[in-house]
N, C-alpha and C positions, 0 to 999 in steps of 0.2 A: 258427596253430601253438600246440600245447599243450606247455608246459614244466613239468615237475614233478619233485620229488625222488623217489628210489627207494632204500629202505633194505634191500633184499634182498641176498643174496649175489650176487656178480658173475655166477655161473654160472646163476642163476635168472631173470635179467632177460630177459624175452621181447620183444625188439625185432629188427628186421631186421639191424641192425649194432651191435655193441658196439665202442666206441672206447677204446683203451688207450694212454696215453703211454708211450714207450720212451726211456730215457735212454742216453747213450753208455756209461755204466759198468755198465749192467744185465747181469746174468747169471741163470742159472736157480737161483741160490741164493736169489733173491727168491721168497718163498712164493707170491705171486699168479702170477708168471710161470711158476713151476714147475708149478703146478696147471693153468694155462691150457695149457701145453705138453703135459701128460699128456692133457688132454681133446682136444687138437688132434692127438694121435697123433704127437708129435715134430716137427711142422712148424716151430715157433718155434725149437727147438734146432738144426734143420738150417739155417734161415735165418741164425741168429747165427753158426754155425760156418763157413758158406760166405762170410760177409761180405755176403750179399744185403741184410741189414738191420743197421745199425750204431747206430741211435739218433740220427743226425745230424739237426739241426733241420729239420723240414719233410718228411723222407722218409716214405714210406708203404709198408706191407706189408699186403696184403689177402688173407684166406683164408676159405673156407667152414668151418663147424664140423662138418658131417656128423653132426649130432645130438649132438655132445659137450657142447654148451651149449644153453640155451634160446634164445639168439640164433642167427640163421641164419649170420651172418658175424662175423668180428673184423677190425677195422682197427687196426693199430699205427701210431702217428704219432710220428715222431722229435721229441724235446723237447730235444735237445742235452745239455749237461753239467748234472748235477743241481745243481751249485754255482751255476749261472747262472739257475736256475729262479725265475721271478717270476710274479706274477699276470698280467703281460702275456704271458708264455709261455703261460699257460693260455688267454688270449684268442686267441692266434695258433694254438695247437694245435687248439682247438675250431673256429676258423674254417676251418683246413685240412681237418679231418675233415668239416665240413658241406659244403664245396664239393666235396670228393672224392665224397662219398656222393650228393649231389644229381645229379651227373653220371651216376651209375649207377642212378638211379631209385629210390633208397632212400627210404622214407616215414617210417620210425621209426628213431631212433638213441639210443644211451645213451653218456654220457661218464663214465668211471670216475675217481674221485678218487685221485691217486697222490702226494699231498704232504701236509705238515703245515702248509701256509700257512693263514692265517686262513680259516675256513670261509665266512663271509659274503662276504668279498672274492673268494674263489675261485669261489663259485657265481655271483656277479655277473659276474666276468670271463668265465666259460664261456658264460653267456647272451649277453653282449655279443658274444663271438666268433662265435657261431652266427648271430645276427641281422644283424650287420654283414657277415659273409661272404656271406650269401644275398641281399643287396641286388642288385637287377637294374637296371642303368643303361639297358637296352634298351626304354625306355618306348614309343617310337614305332615299334618293329619290328612289321611285319605278317607277315613271313615268317621262317622259321627261328628263331622265338621259342621259347625253352626254357620249357615249361610245367610241367616237373617241379618238385616241391616236397617239402620235408620237413614232415610234418604233426605229428610228435610227437618231443620231445626229453626224455630223462630224465637227471637227474644222480644218479649212483650213489655213495652214500657210506654204507656199512654202519655202523650204530652211531652215526651222527652226529645232531646236533640238528635236528629238523624245523623249529623256529622260525627258527633261524639260516639254514638252507638257503632257507626260503621268503622271508626278508628279502632275501637276496642275489639270488634269482630275480626278485623284484618290482622291486628297484632296477635290476638289469641290464636288464630289459625296458623300464623307463621311459627309461633313458639311451640304450639302443640304438635304440629307436623314435624318440626325439627326434633322434638323430644321422641316422637315415635320412630323417626329415622334412626336415632341412636339406639332405641330399644330393639329395632329389627336387626341392627348390627350385632348387638350383644346376644341376641337370641340364636344366631347362627351357630351350627356346630363348628368346632375348631378345624375339622377336616375340610370344611368349606371356606371358612374365613381365616385363611392363613395370613401372615404378614404381607405377602405380595398381593393377595386379594383385597385386604383392607386398604392398601395403598391404591389399588385400582379403583375401588369404590370411592375413595377420597378424590381421586382425579375426576371421576364422572361427576361427583357432586360439585367440585370446583368449577368444572366447565359449565355446568348448568346454571350456577349462581354467580358467575363472574369473579371467582377468586383466583389469585395466582397460586400455583403449587409447584413445589420441587420435592422430589423423592430421592433421598440418598441411599445408595446401595452399600453393601458391606465393603467393597473396595474403597469407596469414597470415605466411609467412616474410619477405615483403617488408616488412610492417608491423613485424616484429621487427628487421629489418636484417641478415638473413643473406645478405650480398652475396657471400660466397665460394661458398656452396652454389648460390645462384641463378646465379652467373656460369658455373658448370659446366653448369647445366641449360639455358642460353640457346640452345645449338645444336640442341636436340632438339625435335621436335614433341610428344613424350611429356612431360606435366607431371610435375614432381618432387613427392615427398612426403617428409615426415619422420614416421616411425613412432615412437610413444612408448608402450611397454608398462610397466605398473606392477604389481608384486607386493607385497602387504602381508600379513604373517601375521595370523592371527586372534588378536589380543591386545587387552587393554584399553588405553585411550588413554594411561594413565600409562606403561605399559611401552613402547608403540609410540614414544612421544616420546624414549625413551632408546635405542632400537635404531638402529644405524648404517644409512646408506643407501649402497648400492653402485650405480654406473651401469656397465652393459655396453654398449659401442658397437660397431657393426659397419658397415663400409663397404658400401654398397648400390648400386654402379654396375652396373645391370642389363645394360648393354653399353658397352664402352669401345673406341671407334674411335681414341682418341687426340686427338679433336677436330681443330683446325686443324693441330696437330703430329701428323699422321696416322701411325698405326703401319704397318709393312710388312704386305702382304697375307698372307704366310705365317704361319699360326698365329692369325690374327685371330678365327677361329671360336671359339677358346677364351675369348675375352673376354666371353662370357656368364657365365663363372665369376667375374667381377670383383665379384660381390655375395656371394661365399662368406663373407666376414666378417659381413655382415648376416644371411645364412641361419643362421650359427652362433649368433648372438645370439638369433634367433627360436627355434631349437631349444633353446638353453639355457634360455630363459624358459619354454618348454613343460615342460621337465624340472623346473625350479624350482617351477613351479606345482603339480606333483604331489608333489615331495619335501617341500614345506612347511617350509623352513628358517626359523628365527626371526631374520630380517634383512630389511630393506626393499630392494627391487631395482627399478631402472629398466632397461629395455632400449630403446636408441635406435638406429634405423636410418635414416640419410639415404639416400634412394633417388632416383636419377636416371640418365639416360643421358649419355654424353659423346660428342657427335656434331659433325661439321663442317657448317656451313651459313652462309648469309649473315648470320645473327644470332649466330653462335657467338663465344664469347670468343676473343680473339686474343692471341698473344704480344706483350708490351709493355703490355697492359692492366693497370690497377690496380684491385683490388677492396677494398671496405671490409668487414671481417668483423664478425660480431655483437659481438665484443669491442671494436670500435673501431679495432683495428690494421689497417693497410693492407698489402696484399700485391701486389708486382709479379709478374705472371704471365710467367715466362720460357718455360715449356713447358706447353702445355695438356694434355699427357699426364701431367702430375703433378697430377691432379685429385683423387685420393683424399684427399690431405692437406688440400685446400681444403674439401671437404664435411665432413671430420672436425673441422676447426678450429672451424667454427660449431657443430657438434654437441657438442664438448667444452665450449665456452662455455655452451651451453644446459643441458647436464647440471649444470654448476656452479650455474647459476641455479636449477635444480630442487632444489638442496640436496645434491648428491652429495658424499659424504665420501671416497670412493675411486672412481677411474675406470679402467676397463680397456677398451681398444679393440682390435679384431681387424680386420685388413685385408690383402688381397692388394695390398700397397702398392708394392713395388719389385722390378724385375728384379735389382737388385744383391743382394738377399737370396738369390735363387735361385743366383746365381753364388757367393756366399759359403758357403752351407750346403746347397745342393742340395735334395733332397726328403726328407731325413732329419730335420732340425731346423727348427723355426720360430725366428725371432730374437725375443728379448724385450728391451725397453728400458724404462727407468723413472726417475722422479725420487725413488723411495722403495725402498731396498734390501730392506726387509722385505716390501713388497708383491710385488716381483719374485721373492723367494725363495718366498713363498706360492704364486705361480702356477706356478713351476717344480715345486714339490712336488705341486701339484694335477695338473699335466701328467704327472708320473711315475706317479701313481695311475691316471690315465686311459689310460696307454700312449701319450701324445702328448709328444714331446720338445721342450723349449724351451732355447735356448742364450742366455745373457746377453751383451749387447753394450754397448759403452761409450757414454756421452753426455757426454764432457768438454766444458767450455765453449769450448775452442778450435774445435770444429766450428761454433759459432755464426758465426764469421767468414765462412764460406762462404755464409751466407744474407743477408749485408748487401746492401742495395739502395741505389742512388744517389738514387732518387726516392720510395721507400716504406719502411715499417718493416722489411719482409722481402721476400726473393725466394722463390718457391715451389720452386726447385731450387738446389742448391749445387754443381753441376758433376759431373763423372764420379767424382771421388774420394769414397769413403765414402758412396755414394748412399743406402744403407739407413739409415745413421746420421744423415745430414743431414735425411732425410725425417722420422725420428723426432724429431730436435731441433726441427724446424718445429712438430710437434704439441706438444712440451714447452712451447713459448712460450705456448700457449693453456691448458694445464693450470695454469700458474703454480704457486701454492703447494699446490694440491690433490694429494694422493698419486695418482699416475697411472702406468699401465704400458701399453705398446703392444706388440702381438704381430703381427709381419709373417709372414703365412701364405702368401706368394706361392708358395713352393716346395712346400708341403705340402697345399694345398687340393684338389689332384687328383693322380691317378696316371696316367701315360701307358701303363703296362703292367699286365696282370693279375698278381697275386701269388697264391700258393696259398691265402692266407687272406682275400683281399679283391679285389674287381673293380676294373678300371681305371675312371677317371672321378672324380667328386667323392668326397671322403673324409669330409666333415663335420668336418674338423679344428676343434677348439676347443669344440664343444658340451659334451663331457664334462669338459674342463678347466675351463671356466667354471662348470659345475654343481658340480663338486667344490670349486672355490675358494669359491663362495658358501656351500656347506654347511659347509665347514671354517671359514669366517669366522664363521658363526652359532654353531658349536660353541665357537670361541674366545671369543666374546662371552659365551656361557653360562658358561664356565669362569671368566671374569673376574668375572662377577656373583656366582658362588658364593664 
């Protein structure tokens, strides 16, 4: 797909479809709309007067131009109230337009700028919206596969800065393609994307984008003492892996030694049967998605490698299956974690927190000064927040606020949750330092508190993406299936952290 800026007048842009946002308050007093209506022979005025189009978010009105414009057709897309318009609205409007037009076989489209929001951020959001919307989850379809595609997208902004537009386009392409990379990983069947295969794809990605990578096998993990991660892996014939990616900016050694180190961790359960605490059969096919946090970290590291922020970053993905077998971990077992703390396993389906516990400890040993983990960790989070917000917990309020702000910029919503010390009581064990579950009450919170025990004094945040890692239904601006939740939030967070460090040094 070719994406480029276009600085001509709207009426001169020669594409198959011109896309124009329409606000609820819009009337023909607006100069652009008035001229469009004149060239469309009154069609827009008629549609507004009849109520056929009202500017409600997501609605569409599609009309041929009959030679009145260089474009063959115009698509008006509802953008809601102008007072509510944000860069995320741009992202969703662009996505709605792209999906609508692809279904009609359109190969070239143009998006018209209709706001005074920051030009770079607006261009970036528009590009992300188009590329995210056109993601096709039907990888394995051989029949009824939609081969239609949009080949060219233009961003129309008469009189604006070409440099700023190009900056936004390039950044949007990096972030959207990294997100779709993660979505493709999540979309793979578990029989294809085993822990070893996930590690291999991480190695391919690292080689392409210039990242250092190390992959620990089970023998090395045993030497280190990762009893919690290996305990989960015991039930599977597929060997576990710990993927460690490293991004280091190109700076002299003196400056590098002063740069902070951030660790991004992602749960990589490539299939979760629940283990001996077997899940119900209904919906178990979705448990290939239980590595969505790991996929998000790999996608974020791919983006970070291209954006080149001035901060050191580790990306760690513990990858294993959670399966029942004669060798599988059993309820009542006690595992010794890498930290030395012991954990009584009450429920083998609470496995994500076990593999992350060892990974958090390992990240601290690598010198991480801030740790952020992403995981499809608990069903309790889905009950609490549905598919709108991911839950965020942490032991450092500034870090939590940074991530919420990064999510807002990315169009990914994070809701802060409590971690009061009283929740620790639910994790007390009679025979070990901790239990891996705290009962039915506050399940997402006690899961997060379990992880907090291993972060100790290191600033740490945990994002539970169980409800937001995939969609069950198509939306006008995005397909059902994996969402890539967290890729762009993590990339924004790392880049903002680097900018903050630069400001502090100045």
